[in-house]
C-alpha positions as CSV (number, residue, x, y, z in Angstrom):
1,M,-6.3,31.4,-40.0
2,G,-2.6,32.0,-40.8
3,V,-3.0,35.8,-40.8
4,K,-4.8,35.8,-37.4
5,R,-1.9,34.0,-35.8
6,F,0.3,37.1,-36.6
7,K,-2.2,39.6,-35.4
8,M,-0.4,40.6,-32.2
9,Y,3.0,40.6,-34.0
10,S,1.5,42.8,-36.8
11,L,0.2,45.2,-34.1
12,L,3.7,45.5,-32.6
13,A,5.3,45.9,-36.0
14,S,3.0,48.8,-36.8
15,L,4.3,50.9,-33.8
16,P,6.7,53.6,-35.0
17,L,9.7,52.8,-32.7
18,L,9.3,49.0,-33.2
19,E,8.6,48.9,-36.9
20,K,12.0,47.9,-38.2
21,S,13.7,46.0,-35.3
22,Y,12.7,42.5,-34.2
23,A,15.4,42.7,-31.4
24,L,13.8,45.9,-30.0
25,K,10.4,44.3,-30.0
26,T,11.8,41.3,-28.0
27,I,13.7,43.6,-25.6
28,I,10.7,45.9,-24.9
29,I,8.5,42.9,-24.0
30,A,11.2,41.5,-21.7
31,I,11.6,44.9,-20.0
32,I,7.9,45.2,-19.4
33,G,7.9,41.7,-17.8
34,I,10.9,42.6,-15.6
35,L,9.5,45.9,-14.4
36,M,6.1,44.5,-13.6
37,P,7.1,43.2,-10.1
38,I,8.5,46.6,-9.1
39,L,5.5,48.4,-10.4
40,T,3.2,46.0,-8.6
41,L,5.1,46.4,-5.4
42,T,5.0,50.2,-5.7
43,A,1.2,50.2,-6.2
44,Y,0.8,47.8,-3.3
45,L,2.8,49.9,-0.9
46,M,1.0,53.1,-2.0
47,I,-2.4,51.6,-1.4
48,T,-1.8,49.5,1.8
49,A,0.8,51.3,3.7
50,P,1.3,54.9,2.5
51,S,2.1,56.2,6.0
52,N,4.6,53.4,6.7
53,I,6.4,53.6,3.3
54,R,9.7,54.4,4.9
55,E,9.7,51.0,6.8
56,Y,9.7,49.3,3.4
57,L,12.1,51.7,1.7
58,D,15.2,49.4,2.0
59,I,13.3,46.4,0.5
60,Y,11.9,48.7,-2.2
61,I,15.3,50.0,-3.2
62,V,16.8,46.4,-3.3
63,V,13.9,45.2,-5.5
64,F,14.2,48.3,-7.7
65,L,18.0,47.9,-8.2
66,G,17.6,44.2,-8.7
67,S,15.0,44.8,-11.4
68,I,17.1,47.4,-13.2
69,F,20.1,45.1,-13.1
70,G,18.0,42.2,-14.3
71,M,16.7,44.3,-17.1
72,L,20.2,45.2,-18.3
73,I,21.4,41.6,-18.2
74,T,18.3,40.4,-20.0
75,S,18.5,43.1,-22.7
76,F,22.2,42.2,-23.3
77,A,21.5,38.5,-23.5
78,L,18.4,39.0,-25.8
79,H,20.5,41.0,-28.2
80,F,22.6,37.9,-28.8
81,I,19.6,35.5,-28.8
82,V,17.9,37.4,-31.7
83,E,21.2,38.1,-33.6
84,P,20.7,35.0,-35.9
85,I,17.3,36.4,-37.0
86,R,19.0,39.7,-38.0
87,I,21.8,37.8,-39.8
88,I,19.3,35.7,-41.7
89,A,17.2,38.7,-42.8
90,T,20.3,40.7,-43.8
91,D,21.9,37.8,-45.8
92,L,18.6,37.1,-47.6
93,Q,18.3,40.7,-48.5
94,K,21.8,40.7,-50.0
95,Y,21.1,37.5,-51.9
96,L,17.9,38.9,-53.3
97,N,19.8,42.0,-54.5
98,N,22.7,40.0,-55.8
99,D,22.2,36.3,-56.5
100,K,26.0,35.8,-56.5
101,Y,26.2,36.7,-52.8
102,I,27.2,33.6,-50.9
103,I,25.2,32.8,-47.8
104,K,26.8,30.6,-45.2
105,L,24.6,30.0,-42.2
106,P,25.4,27.5,-39.4
107,I,23.5,24.2,-39.7
108,G,22.7,21.5,-37.2
109,I,21.5,23.6,-34.3
110,K,18.4,21.9,-33.0
111,D,16.2,24.8,-31.7
112,S,13.6,26.6,-33.8
113,V,16.0,29.4,-34.9
114,G,18.7,26.8,-35.7
115,Q,16.2,24.9,-37.9
116,I,15.3,28.2,-39.7
117,M,19.0,28.7,-40.4
118,T,19.5,25.1,-41.6
119,H,16.4,25.1,-43.8
120,T,17.3,28.6,-45.2
121,Q,20.8,27.4,-46.1
122,Y,19.4,24.3,-47.8
123,L,16.8,26.3,-49.8
124,I,19.3,28.9,-51.0
125,E,21.6,26.2,-52.2
126,K,18.8,24.5,-54.0
127,I,17.5,27.8,-55.6
128,T,21.1,28.7,-56.7
129,T,21.6,25.3,-58.3
130,L,18.2,25.5,-60.1
131,K,18.9,29.0,-61.2
132,Y,22.2,28.2,-62.8
133,A,20.6,25.2,-64.6
134,V,17.8,27.5,-65.9
135,D,20.1,30.3,-66.9
136,S,22.3,28.0,-68.9
137,T,19.4,27.1,-71.3
138,A,16.7,29.8,-70.9
139,L,16.3,32.8,-73.2
140,I,13.4,34.6,-71.5
141,D,13.5,36.4,-68.2
142,P,10.9,34.6,-66.1
143,L,9.7,37.7,-64.2
144,T,9.3,40.2,-67.0
145,G,8.8,38.0,-70.0
146,V,11.5,39.8,-72.1
147,L,14.8,38.4,-73.3
148,N,17.3,37.7,-70.6
149,H,20.9,38.8,-70.5
150,K,22.3,35.9,-72.5
151,A,19.6,36.1,-75.2
152,G,20.0,39.9,-75.3
153,I,23.7,39.7,-76.1
154,E,23.1,37.2,-78.9
155,R,20.3,39.3,-80.4
156,L,22.4,42.4,-80.2
157,Q,25.3,40.7,-82.0
158,Q,22.8,39.7,-84.7
159,D,21.4,43.2,-85.0
160,I,24.9,44.8,-85.3
161,S,25.7,42.4,-88.2
162,R,22.3,43.2,-89.7
163,A,22.8,47.0,-89.4
164,C,26.2,46.7,-91.1
165,R,24.8,44.7,-94.0
166,E,21.8,47.1,-94.5
167,K,23.7,50.3,-93.7
168,N,20.9,51.0,-91.2
169,H,20.9,53.0,-88.0
170,M,19.8,51.7,-84.6
171,L,19.8,53.1,-81.1
172,I,21.3,50.9,-78.4
173,A,20.2,52.1,-75.0
174,L,20.7,50.9,-71.4
175,L,18.1,52.0,-68.9
176,D,18.5,51.8,-65.1
177,I,15.7,52.2,-62.6
178,I,17.2,54.5,-60.0
179,Q,15.1,53.8,-57.0
180,L,14.8,50.0,-57.3
181,E,17.5,49.1,-54.8
182,E,15.9,51.5,-52.3
183,I,12.4,50.1,-53.0
184,N,13.6,46.5,-52.4
185,K,15.3,47.6,-49.1
186,E,12.6,49.8,-47.7
187,I,9.4,48.2,-49.0
188,G,10.4,44.7,-50.1
189,N,11.4,42.7,-53.1
190,Y,7.8,41.7,-53.9
191,F,7.0,45.4,-54.5
192,G,10.3,45.8,-56.4
193,D,9.2,42.9,-58.8
194,V,5.9,44.7,-59.4
195,C,7.9,47.8,-60.4
196,L,10.0,45.8,-62.8
197,T,7.0,44.2,-64.5
198,Q,5.2,47.5,-64.9
199,T,8.4,49.1,-66.2
200,V,8.5,46.5,-69.0
201,E,4.8,47.1,-69.8
202,M,5.5,50.8,-70.1
203,L,8.6,50.3,-72.3
204,N,6.8,47.8,-74.5
205,S,4.0,50.3,-75.1
206,S,6.6,53.0,-76.0
207,I,8.5,51.1,-78.7
208,R,7.6,50.1,-82.2
209,E,7.3,46.7,-83.9
210,G,10.8,45.4,-84.7
211,D,12.3,47.1,-81.6
212,W,13.0,45.0,-78.6
213,L,13.9,44.8,-74.9
214,A,16.1,42.6,-72.8
215,R,16.6,42.5,-69.0
216,W,20.3,43.3,-68.8
217,K,20.7,43.1,-65.0
218,N,18.5,43.2,-62.0
219,D,17.4,46.9,-62.4
220,Q,18.7,47.5,-65.9
221,F,17.1,46.9,-69.4
222,L,18.7,46.9,-72.8
223,M,16.5,48.6,-75.5
224,I,17.1,48.5,-79.2
225,L,15.3,51.0,-81.5
226,W,15.6,50.7,-85.3
227,N,15.4,53.2,-88.1
228,I,16.2,56.4,-86.3
229,Q,18.1,58.2,-89.0
230,N,15.8,61.2,-89.1
231,T,15.2,61.3,-85.4
232,E,17.3,62.9,-82.7
233,P,18.2,60.2,-80.1
234,N,17.6,62.6,-77.2
235,I,14.1,63.2,-78.3
236,V,13.3,59.5,-78.5
237,L,14.8,58.8,-75.1
238,K,13.2,61.8,-73.4
239,R,9.8,60.7,-74.6
240,I,10.4,57.3,-73.0
241,Q,11.8,58.8,-69.8
242,Q,8.8,61.1,-69.5
243,T,6.4,58.1,-69.7
244,S,7.5,57.2,-66.2
245,V,6.0,54.3,-64.4
246,K,3.5,55.0,-61.7
247,T,2.7,52.1,-59.4
248,S,0.6,52.1,-56.3
249,E,2.0,52.0,-52.8
250,T,0.2,52.2,-49.5
251,G,-0.7,55.8,-49.1
252,G,-0.1,57.1,-52.6
253,L,1.8,56.8,-55.9
254,L,5.4,56.0,-56.5
255,K,7.0,57.6,-59.6
256,L,10.0,55.8,-61.0
257,N,12.9,57.6,-62.7
258,F,15.5,56.3,-65.1
259,N,19.1,56.9,-66.0
260,I,19.8,56.1,-69.7
261,S,23.0,55.7,-71.6
262,A,22.8,55.3,-75.3
263,Y,24.8,54.9,-78.5
264,E,23.6,55.5,-82.1
265,Y,25.0,52.6,-84.2
266,K,25.4,53.6,-87.8
267,G,26.4,50.3,-89.4
268,T,30.1,50.5,-89.1
269,M,31.6,47.2,-87.8
270,E,34.9,45.6,-87.0
271,S,35.6,42.1,-88.1
272,N,34.9,40.7,-84.6
273,V,31.3,41.3,-83.8
274,K,31.5,39.7,-80.4
275,K,34.4,41.9,-79.4
276,Q,32.7,45.1,-80.6
277,T,29.5,44.2,-78.8
278,N,31.3,43.6,-75.5
279,L,33.3,46.9,-75.8
280,L,30.1,48.9,-76.7
281,M,28.2,47.5,-73.7
282,E,31.2,48.2,-71.4
283,R,31.1,51.8,-72.5
284,L,27.3,52.0,-71.9
285,E,27.6,50.4,-68.5
286,K,30.4,52.8,-67.4
287,A,28.3,55.8,-68.6
288,L,25.4,54.5,-66.6
289,I,27.4,54.0,-63.4
290,K,28.7,57.6,-63.7
291,A,25.1,58.9,-64.1
292,N,23.8,56.8,-61.2
293,K,26.1,58.6,-58.8
294,T,23.9,61.7,-59.1
295,K,20.7,59.7,-58.1
296,K,18.8,61.8,-60.7
297,G,17.2,60.7,-64.0
298,G,19.4,61.7,-66.9
299,I,20.3,60.8,-70.5
300,T,23.9,60.2,-71.7
301,I,24.6,59.8,-75.4
302,I,28.1,58.3,-75.9
303,K,30.0,59.0,-79.1
């Protein structure tokens, strides 16, 4: 029943020129309504009085100019009427891409759009409060099921201490899904979440027991690989990069690419493990930011 109620809207949304603009849909409908009287008058005159059309020419011109003027005024006014919808959509997109983005919508307006703004503002504040409460105690990323950022840092510090004690080598890698921001924007965050979960499935199937993953940021994952003394890091990372995720999209397959920055840790440690961990991750993040500017999948091994 709910889907049927949106049937006409879905039809309008599928038209190429109207696909991405709610304002344009509204304006086009208003223009059709405004032009209908002039089109009706034209048809009436052509049918009933084709020989006396000049007698009605003045009336026709006045009605025509009035319709055009009304169309312009209506389009201008509708632009401002639908502006809150655009602002809500834009702010929600920014919040989904960055949960630290602060949304401030006007509240207390009593019409339908005003209620949408009031309820949206309330829900975002509730979600933000709940998220901070969960983040302060949780260790698992709820979407992907791997360690979250906080737990990843703690586990990495433990592994650095372990590698130093055992004189063992481990590969610390930061992976970024290049297209995720574009996917969220063009297709939607639901599909972006599907890409994230399938990325984790692929990475988990590519690493060995004892290795681990953590979700570092929205589109980034921290990956730790142990016992790589006899393996070239580039070979390991290329193998993972070539096992790219393929996830279905309407009309075909979407192949995801990764930028990877990595560091081979060889068991040498400063006295302050926390400080060393933070400095190392800063270097990996800077290398990843530099690689992401090219928008191409690549591997950077820092020394």
